[in-house]
N, C-alpha and C positions, 0 to 999 in steps of 0.2 A: 532100458538098461537094467542089469541085475537079474534078469530072468534066465538067460543062457549061462552055462558054465564058462564058456570062452567066447571071445569075439575079436574082430580086428577093426580098429577105428584109427582115424588119423590123430596125430598128436595136437590137434587144435579143437577137438571135440569138447563140449561143455562138461565141466567137472561134475562128478557124482560120487558121493561117499559109498554107494553100493557097488562101485566098480574099482578094481585095483589094477595097476600096471603089472604085466608079467615081464615083458622085454620088447624092445623095438625090433621090427622085422626088416623093413626096407623103406626107401623113400617113395612117397607118392608125388606125382607131378601135377601142378595146376595146369589144366588144359582150358583155355578160353577160346571158344569158337563163335563165329558170327556168320550169318548167311552171306553167300557170295554176292547177293544183290545189294548188300549194305556196305558202307565204307566209313566206319568209325575212325576218327583221327586221333582219339585220345581215350583214356579210361572213362572220362566224363561222358564222351559221346556214346560209349557202349550202353549206357543206361537210358539212352533216349532214342535208340533206333527201333525199338519194338518190344516184344515180349521177352522175358528173361527167365531162365531156369537157374536157380541159385542153390541147388542141393536140397535134400530133404530136411525137414525140421529136426533140429538137434544135432545135425552133422557139423563137422568142422568146416565144410564148404560153405554152409549157410551162415555160420558164425563169421567166417572170414569176409564174405560178401557184405554182410550187415555192417561190419566194422570198417571195411573199405569205403562203403558209401558215406559213413560218418566222417572218415578221414578226408575225403575229397569234397565233402559238402553236398551230397546228393540227397534230395528230399524223397524218402522212400515212398511217400503217399502218391508221388507223381509217376511212379514206375508200375509196370504191369508184370506180375510174376505168374508163372505156371508151375504146377506140381509135376511129379514124376510121370503121372499118367498122360500128360500132354507134352511130354519131353520134346517131341519132334515138331511141336508147334512153336517152340521158342526161336526167336531170332538171335538170341545170344545165350550161350551155355557156359556156366562155370562148373568145373568138376575136378576135384582131386582124385586121380586115378592112377593105376599102373600104366605101363606102356600100352598104347592102344593096339588092339589086334587088327588083322586085315579085315575081318568081318565088321568090326566097329567102324573102321575107316570107310568101308563101302556104305554103311548106314549113314555116315556123316559126309558123304560126297558133296552135299549141297552147301557145305560150310568151309570157311577158311580158319586156320589157326591165327589167333591174335598174339602179337609180340608186345609185351608191356613196355618195352623200350628197345632201342637199337642195341644189338649185342656189343658193338664197338664202344658203347658208353659204360659197359661194366667195368668197375674199378675207377670210374670218373664221376661218381655221384649220381648213378642212374636211378630211375624211378623205382626199380626193383630193390635197390639197396636202401632207399628210403622206407619202403614197405617193411623190409627185414629189420630195420632199426626200430620201427614201431612194434613189430611182432617178431621177437627173437627166436621163436620156434621155427621160423622159416629160413631158408637159405636160397640164394640165387641158383638158377639152373638153366642151362642152354640145351634146348632140343636141337640136335645137330641137323644141318641141312641134309635132305634125302633120307633121314631116319624113317620117315613114313612114306618114302617114295615121292611121287608127284604131289602128295598132300603137303609136304614141307619143301617148297622150292627155295626157301631161305631159312637161315637159323632163327629160332624163336627163343627170346629171352623171357623166362617165366620164373616160378619159385617152386620149391619142393618142401615137403614136411614128412616126418617119419610116420609110417603106419606102425602102430604098436599092437601087440597081442595083449588083451585085457581079460580079466576073469571076474567072477563074483568075489566081492571082498571077503566073504565068509568061507571061501573054498579052502579045503584042507591044505595046509602049508607043505606037507610032505608030497602030496600029489602035484602041487605046482612045482616044487623042487625037481621032482622026477620028470615032469614035462619039459622043463628047461634042459635038463641033462640029456634027455632023448633028442631034443632038437639040436643040441650042441654036437652030440655024437654023430648025427646024420646031416651035418651042415653041408657037406659036399652034395648030397642029393638035393637039398633045398636050393643050392646055387644053380643047379641044372634046370630048375623050374622056370626061373625068371631072371634075366640079367640084373635086375634091380636088387636081387637077393645076394649078389656077389660079395658084398661087404658085410653080410650077416655075421654077428658075433654075439655070443652069450655073455660077454664081458662088456659092460656099457656104463655110461654115466647116468644114474637115476635122477640126478638133479634137473635134467632136461625134459622129464616126462610130465605131462599135464595131470595125470592121475597119481594118487598115492601108490607107492611101491608095495606090492603084496609081501607079507612076511616070508613066504616061501622063496620069493625072488631075492629078498634080502639075505636069507640063509645061504642061497646059492652064491651070491656075490661075495659073501664072507667065508666061503668054504676053505680058503687058504689063509684065513686070518690067524695070527699067532694066538697061543693060549693066554689065559689071564696072567700067568707067571711071566711069560715072555713079554707081554705088553708092559707089565709093571717093571720088569727088569730094565727094559729100554727106557722107561720113564725115569727110573731111579738114576740110570746112567746119565740121562740128560740133565737131571736136577743136580747131580754131583758136578757135572761139567760146568753148569751155570754157576754153582757156588764157588768152584775153583776160579773160574773166570772173574767172578765178582770180587773174590778175595784178592786176586792178582790186581784187579783194577783199583780197588781201594788202597792196596799197598803202594801202587804206582802213584796214585793221587797224593797219598800221604808223603811219599818221598818228594814229589814235586813241590808240595806245600812247604816242606822243610827246606828244600833247596832254594825256593823262592825267598823264604825268610832269611836264609843264610846270605843270599845274594844282596839283600838289602843291607845287611851288616857290612858286607864287603864295600858297598858304596860309601858308607861312613868311614871305613878304614881309609879309603882314598881321599876323603875330605881331610882327615887328620894329617895324612902324609903331605897333602898340599899345603895345609897351614904350617906344618913343620918346616917345609922347604922355604916358604915365604918368610918365616921367622928368621931363618939363617941368613937370608939376604937383605933383611930389613935394615934401613939406615936411619930411621926416624922413630921416635917413641910413639908418634901418632899412628903409624902403621901397626905397631905392636898392640896398641889399644884396640884398634879395629880387629886385629887377628884374634885377640883374646875374647872380644864380643862374639866373633864368628864361632870360636871354639865353644863358648858357653851355649850358644844357640844350637849347635850341633849336638851337644850333650843332652840338652833339654828335649830336643826332637827325638833322639833315640830312646830316652826314658819314657817319653809319651807313647812311642810305638810299642814298647814292651808292655806298658800298661794296657794298651788296646789289643795285645796279643798278635800284633803284626810282626813282632820280632821275638825270637826265643831268648829268654834270660839264661843262656847256657854259657859254655866256656868261651865261645866267640864273643859274647857280650862282655864277659869279664876282661878279656884281652883288650876290647875296645876301651873300657873304662881305665885300665892301666895305661894304655897308650895315650889316652886323652890327658891323664895326669902328668905323664912325661912331657907332653907338648906344652902343657900349662906351665910346668916348672921351667922349661926352656925359654918360654916367652918372658917369664919373670926375670930370669938371669940376664937375658938379652937387654931388658929394660934397664937393669942396674948397670950393665956395661956401658950403655949409651949415655946414661946419666953421669957416668964416671964415679959411681959410688963404690 
């Protein structure tokens, strides 16, 4: 890595600070193949049926297979691996590739494609979805029945990962920018090369890439970004909106607090009116003594609330004090009347 100007790797290759992402190109599909004379019943079985090709060292395929073995509890020392030179000696082959060509299918006629799970289990907690949960760079993919002719007599459930164009981290940003622009302008020609390139786009989410984004790519993605003035103008607009909303909220809260305090005074108004009505109908001095005690307790309670700032000492409170004095005088007069004084 880092020796060539450009390269194509899958988005699960091991990170290197010498390499930067340019842009994603197309999805690569995981093809798992096993010899026709073998009959693995599970992923676990695949690692015990014979020799395994798990990709070249440093590739995304190799990294994926190593992590898959750890995930399902396979002891790597008990497996036999072959390198690329002994590819066709392998009993099991793991490979992230484009769609297989007819020539490749003829070379692989002694193998079957392995389906990680039943296609009908997709969306129902399939094994593929479990793998994608552990490794979010991947997505489920269904290789359609008959896509490869008799090679796929049934649908195959597997996974896909993006193939990304990478470059040397120190490559000139302007050159990288122009490269992306050229690819974007000729995207229709690219889509005619391979069906997997149909969704190619020069606008993409860089957060999904395994390698750091090249500065030339960043400049291309930001080509339509607003100027500094426009960015700050929008920010100031947001700040003003927030301040207005905050002021409105504080004003509303303040009004609510004042209304809440006023409502408390209204409660004590009702108490005074109740005492006044009972005074008018009282026929014994004992009742009047009790009413006077209740009136004094109400006065003390309101004064205590004002002291603790749960009531406003405003005009409403002054009215309350005047009304309580009137009620007190009415109780005194009623007492004198009942005593015949």
